[in-house]
C-alpha positions as CSV (number, residue, x, y, z in Angstrom):
1,M,87.8,102.2,107.9
2,D,90.8,101.6,110.1
3,V,93.8,103.5,108.6
4,G,97.0,103.2,109.8
5,C,100.7,104.6,108.9
6,F,103.9,102.2,107.7
7,M,107.1,103.1,108.2
8,I,109.8,100.8,106.6
9,F,113.2,102.9,107.3
10,A,114.4,102.9,103.7
11,S,117.8,104.5,102.2
12,Y,117.3,102.8,98.9
13,G,117.3,105.7,95.9
14,W,118.6,108.5,98.1
15,D,122.3,109.7,97.2
16,N,124.6,110.1,100.6
17,C,121.6,109.5,102.7
18,S,122.8,108.3,106.1
19,D,121.3,105.9,108.2
20,A,121.0,108.4,111.2
21,Q,119.1,110.8,108.6
22,T,116.7,108.2,107.3
23,W,115.7,106.8,110.7
24,N,115.4,111.0,112.3
25,E,112.8,111.4,109.1
26,D,110.6,108.4,109.2
27,L,110.1,109.3,113.2
28,R,109.3,112.6,112.3
29,L,106.6,111.3,109.7
30,A,105.6,109.0,112.5
31,E,105.1,112.0,115.1
32,I,103.0,113.6,112.5
33,A,100.9,110.8,111.5
34,A,100.4,110.0,115.5
35,D,98.7,113.7,115.2
36,S,96.9,113.9,112.3
37,G,94.2,110.8,112.6
38,F,95.8,107.6,111.8
39,D,94.5,104.8,114.0
40,V,97.8,102.8,114.5
41,L,101.4,102.9,113.4
42,W,103.1,100.3,111.9
43,S,106.6,99.2,110.7
44,T,108.0,96.3,109.2
45,E,111.2,94.1,109.8
46,H,114.0,93.7,107.5
47,H,118.0,94.0,108.2
48,F,121.5,94.1,106.9
49,C,120.9,96.9,103.5
50,D,119.0,99.9,102.2
51,Y,115.9,98.2,101.1
52,S,115.0,98.2,105.1
53,F,116.8,98.1,108.0
54,I,113.9,98.0,111.1
55,P,116.0,95.1,112.8
56,D,113.5,95.2,115.8
57,N,110.1,96.9,115.3
58,L,109.0,95.6,118.8
59,Q,111.4,97.8,120.2
60,L,110.7,100.6,118.1
61,M,106.8,100.1,119.0
62,T,108.1,100.2,122.7
63,H,109.4,103.6,121.6
64,L,106.5,104.4,120.0
65,A,103.8,103.6,122.3
66,A,105.4,105.4,125.5
67,K,105.8,108.7,123.3
68,Y,102.6,108.4,121.5
69,P,100.0,107.0,124.0
70,H,96.7,108.1,122.1
71,I,97.2,105.4,119.0
72,D,97.8,102.1,118.5
73,V,101.4,100.7,117.5
74,G,101.8,97.4,115.4
75,T,104.3,94.9,113.6
76,A,104.3,94.4,109.9
77,A,105.7,92.0,110.1
78,V,108.0,90.3,112.8
79,I,109.2,87.6,110.7
80,L,109.1,84.3,112.9
81,P,111.9,81.7,111.5
82,W,114.5,84.5,112.5
83,H,113.5,84.4,116.2
84,D,112.7,82.1,118.7
85,P,109.0,81.7,119.7
86,L,109.2,81.9,123.2
87,R,111.4,85.2,123.0
88,V,108.6,86.3,120.6
89,A,105.7,85.7,122.8
90,E,107.5,87.5,125.9
91,Q,108.2,90.3,123.8
92,V,104.5,90.7,122.6
93,A,102.9,89.9,126.3
94,M,105.4,92.6,128.1
95,L,104.5,95.7,125.1
96,D,101.1,94.4,125.2
97,F,101.1,95.3,128.8
98,L,103.1,98.2,128.9
99,S,100.9,100.2,125.9
100,N,97.8,99.4,127.6
101,G,96.6,96.7,125.0
102,R,97.8,99.2,122.0
103,L,99.6,96.3,120.5
104,R,98.4,94.9,116.7
105,F,100.9,91.9,116.5
106,G,101.6,91.3,112.8
107,M,103.6,87.9,111.7
108,G,105.3,86.6,108.3
109,R,107.6,84.1,107.6
110,G,110.3,86.0,105.3
111,L,111.5,86.0,101.7
112,A,115.1,87.5,101.2
113,R,117.5,85.0,100.8
114,R,120.0,87.5,101.9
115,E,118.3,87.6,105.1
116,F,117.9,84.3,105.6
117,E,121.8,83.7,105.3
118,G,122.6,86.3,107.7
119,F,120.4,84.3,110.2
120,R,121.8,81.3,109.1
121,V,118.4,80.1,108.7
122,S,117.7,77.8,105.7
123,M,114.8,79.4,103.6
124,D,113.6,75.4,103.0
125,E,112.2,75.7,106.6
126,S,110.9,79.0,107.0
127,R,107.0,77.5,105.9
128,Q,107.3,74.8,109.0
129,R,109.0,76.9,110.9
130,F,106.5,79.9,110.3
131,D,103.7,77.2,110.7
132,E,104.9,76.0,114.2
133,S,106.1,79.1,115.7
134,A,102.8,81.1,114.9
135,K,100.7,78.5,116.3
136,M,103.2,78.7,119.9
137,I,103.0,82.2,120.1
138,I,99.1,82.6,119.9
139,N,98.2,80.1,122.4
140,A,101.1,81.3,124.5
141,L,99.4,84.4,124.4
142,E,96.1,82.8,125.3
143,T,97.1,80.8,127.6
144,G,100.2,82.4,129.4
145,F,102.4,79.5,128.9
146,M,104.3,77.9,126.2
147,Q,105.3,74.4,125.6
148,S,105.6,72.6,122.3
149,D,106.7,69.1,121.0
150,G,106.9,70.1,117.1
151,P,109.5,68.7,114.9
152,L,111.6,71.8,115.1
153,Y,111.0,73.5,118.5
154,K,111.2,71.5,121.6
155,Q,109.7,73.8,124.2
156,P,109.5,72.5,127.4
157,R,106.4,74.3,129.4
158,V,107.2,77.6,130.6
159,D,105.1,80.4,132.1
160,I,105.3,84.0,130.1
161,R,105.8,86.6,132.5
162,P,104.7,89.4,132.8
163,R,101.3,87.1,132.1
164,P,99.2,88.2,129.2
165,Q,96.9,90.7,130.5
166,N,94.3,91.3,127.4
167,S,92.6,89.3,124.7
168,M,94.5,89.8,121.5
169,D,91.3,88.7,119.6
170,G,91.2,90.8,116.5
171,R,95.3,92.1,116.8
172,I,97.0,89.6,115.4
173,Y,97.9,89.7,111.6
174,S,99.5,87.9,109.2
175,V,101.6,88.3,105.9
176,A,99.6,86.2,103.2
177,T,100.5,86.2,99.8
178,S,100.3,82.9,98.2
179,E,97.7,80.4,98.6
180,Q,99.7,78.3,101.0
181,S,100.6,81.4,102.7
182,V,96.6,82.0,102.9
183,E,95.7,78.3,104.0
184,S,98.2,78.5,106.4
185,V,97.0,81.6,108.4
186,A,93.2,80.5,107.8
187,K,94.0,77.4,109.7
188,L,95.8,79.4,112.7
189,G,91.9,81.2,113.8
190,D,90.6,84.5,113.8
191,I,94.0,86.5,112.2
192,R,93.9,89.2,110.0
193,M,95.5,88.5,106.6
194,V,97.8,91.5,105.4
195,M,98.5,91.9,101.6
196,F,100.7,94.4,99.6
197,A,99.7,96.9,96.9
198,D,102.3,95.6,94.2
199,R,99.7,93.9,91.5
200,P,96.2,94.8,90.0
201,W,93.7,94.5,92.5
202,E,91.9,92.0,90.2
203,M,95.0,89.4,90.8
204,R,94.7,89.8,94.3
205,A,91.0,88.9,95.0
206,P,91.1,85.5,94.4
207,V,93.4,85.0,96.8
208,L,91.9,87.2,99.7
209,N,88.4,85.2,98.9
210,K,90.1,81.8,99.0
211,G,91.1,83.2,102.6
212,K,88.0,83.9,103.6
213,E,86.5,80.6,102.6
214,L,88.9,79.3,103.9
215,H,88.1,80.7,107.2
216,Q,84.7,80.0,106.9
217,K,85.3,76.3,106.3
218,Y,87.8,75.5,109.3
219,H,86.0,77.7,112.0
220,G,82.0,78.4,110.9
221,R,82.5,82.1,110.6
222,P,83.6,84.9,108.5
223,A,87.3,85.9,108.4
224,P,88.0,89.0,110.3
225,T,88.6,91.7,108.0
226,P,92.2,92.0,106.0
227,M,95.1,95.2,106.1
228,L,96.2,96.1,102.5
229,T,99.2,98.1,102.6
230,D,99.9,101.0,100.3
231,F,102.5,102.9,99.3
232,A,100.7,106.6,98.2
233,I,101.9,109.7,96.4
234,C,99.6,112.5,97.5
235,S,99.5,115.8,96.2
236,H,96.9,118.4,94.8
237,S,97.9,118.0,91.4
238,N,96.9,114.6,89.2
239,D,100.0,115.5,86.8
240,Q,102.5,116.3,89.7
241,A,101.9,112.8,91.3
242,E,102.0,111.0,88.6
243,E,104.9,112.0,87.7
244,W,106.4,111.3,91.3
245,A,104.9,107.9,91.6
246,R,106.5,107.2,88.4
247,K,109.9,108.0,89.8
248,Y,109.3,106.7,93.6
249,Q,107.0,103.9,93.0
250,G,109.2,103.0,90.2
251,M,112.6,103.0,92.5
252,F,110.8,101.2,95.2
253,T,109.7,98.4,92.4
254,E,113.4,98.2,91.5
255,S,114.5,97.8,95.0
256,N,111.6,95.6,95.6
257,F,113.3,93.4,92.8
258,Y,117.0,94.2,94.0
259,H,116.1,93.1,97.8
260,Y,114.2,90.0,96.9
261,E,116.4,88.8,94.0
262,F,113.2,88.4,91.5
263,L,115.6,88.3,88.7
264,G,117.9,85.3,90.4
265,E,116.9,81.5,90.0
266,H,117.4,80.3,93.4
267,F,113.4,80.2,94.1
268,E,113.3,76.9,91.7
269,S,115.0,75.1,94.3
270,V,113.5,76.7,97.7
271,K,110.8,74.9,99.1
272,G,107.4,76.6,99.6
273,Y,108.2,79.9,97.2
274,D,106.0,78.4,94.0
275,G,104.4,81.9,93.9
276,Y,107.5,83.5,93.6
277,Q,109.2,81.4,91.4
278,Q,106.8,82.3,88.5
279,K,107.1,86.2,89.7
280,A,110.7,85.3,89.0
281,E,110.2,83.6,85.8
282,F,108.3,86.3,84.3
283,A,110.7,88.7,85.5
284,R,113.6,86.9,83.7
285,K,111.8,86.4,80.4
286,T,111.7,90.5,80.3
287,G,115.3,90.4,80.5
288,G,115.0,92.8,83.7
289,D,112.7,94.9,82.1
290,L,110.8,96.2,85.2
291,T,108.2,99.1,83.2
292,G,105.5,96.3,83.3
293,A,106.4,95.6,87.0
294,V,106.2,99.4,87.8
295,D,102.9,99.5,85.6
296,N,101.3,97.3,87.6
297,F,102.5,98.7,90.9
298,M,101.0,102.1,90.1
299,K,97.8,100.2,89.0
300,A,97.4,98.8,92.4
301,A,98.8,101.5,94.7
302,S,97.7,105.1,95.5
303,W,98.2,108.0,93.6
304,G,97.2,111.6,92.9
305,T,94.6,113.7,94.4
306,P,92.8,113.2,97.5
307,D,89.5,112.8,95.2
308,K,91.4,110.1,93.2
309,I,92.6,108.7,95.4
310,L,89.5,108.0,97.1
311,R,87.6,107.0,94.1
312,G,90.5,104.1,93.7
313,L,90.1,103.0,97.1
314,E,86.3,102.6,96.5
315,E,87.2,100.7,93.7
316,R,89.4,98.3,95.2
317,R,86.6,98.1,97.8
318,K,84.1,96.6,95.4
319,I,86.9,94.4,94.1
320,V,88.2,92.9,97.0
321,G,85.6,93.5,99.6
322,D,86.0,95.8,102.9
323,F,89.7,96.3,104.2
324,E,91.8,98.3,106.7
325,L,94.4,100.4,104.9
326,N,98.2,100.6,105.8
327,V,100.0,103.3,104.1
328,S,103.5,104.3,103.7
329,F,104.1,107.9,102.3
330,R,108.3,107.4,102.3
331,F,110.1,104.5,100.1
332,G,111.9,104.5,96.4
333,G,113.6,107.9,97.3
334,T,110.8,109.6,98.0
335,P,112.3,113.3,99.3
336,M,110.8,114.1,102.8
337,E,109.0,117.3,102.0
338,V,107.2,115.5,99.4
339,A,106.4,112.5,101.7
340,E,105.6,115.1,104.7
341,E,102.9,117.0,102.2
342,G,101.5,114.0,100.8
343,L,100.9,112.5,104.6
344,K,99.5,115.8,105.7
345,L,97.2,116.0,102.4
346,F,96.3,112.3,103.0
347,A,95.7,113.1,106.6
348,K,93.1,115.8,106.0
349,E,91.3,115.2,103.3
350,V,91.1,111.1,102.8
351,I,91.2,110.0,106.1
352,P,87.9,112.0,107.3
353,V,86.1,110.4,104.2
354,L,87.2,106.7,104.7
355,K,86.4,107.4,108.4
356,T,82.6,107.1,107.3
357,W,82.9,103.6,105.1
358,K,81.1,101.1,107.0
359,N,82.2,97.6,107.0
360,D,80.0,94.8,105.4
361,E,79.1,92.1,108.0
362,N,79.5,89.2,105.1
363,N,82.7,90.7,103.5
364,L,82.9,87.9,100.7
365,V,83.2,89.2,97.4
366,N,80.3,88.2,95.2
């Protein structure tokens, strides 16, 4: 199994934590992960607030690729509606050249109204912008030039320089949570779906399987193995881990609801966010009580001793099939010492076992 370390650069849940401290501590975790057996360093893209502030993950990955030449780097994800597709293609081609083919390029379409407003982009256009832009970027990385006459992007033919030097086959990812997103990703080709541990995997399995079925339908071959992004508390004690998970995974759930405004009503009027409208309606019915949401998060995410975490991942695999794993250890106010201890313990006792797992060639769940 391929295992990555995920950095989100968040200060939500910490008292008097400066942006500099947040970044220095997450970069320290990246340094530890790079030398501890992880396959790739991943980072999200978010803007403007303490939920997560990493405004340019391709720039960050350029830094990390140079500093740690023995590990892959990845974006999970570049939010395409906030970027010009030509610039993304150029940046990806350049970073992949500089890293000697170690970049894993992940894309997404975004969800937070505050971030779309900051970039003066309508959320109503996010689906169309993502679909057009993703296709343009993928084609440019394959052909070495970009050209488009789409409804939103009129791009005269231009060359990508430096020219893409390496095939991106197997190294392109896309966040896909809703059925619409899954179908969009399936149409693009051999793209690895990315999903997050925020609800029980029994709820995720139908959408994952739908994506695999659609990929087989459109391309006549099995879908690439998806990547599941986890938020882990790893400890020598299950009781201690449960206490920390309830606190820090709970705080992260709260920050997620706040940042994406799931208690608001705007999803009812925004195009292409039907799945999130249902989540928002459920949240409002509970009167903002997040107990159920935290419980569901804890059922999905990893916490406990290495043995408990491994047993949980084995059960997840039975439910959803084979997957790559991407793990964050610092979120929701998790103290640096807890995150560092958990990362080191996970690397020492969980990763070696995961490396013995072999993928089934047909990863559809029966």
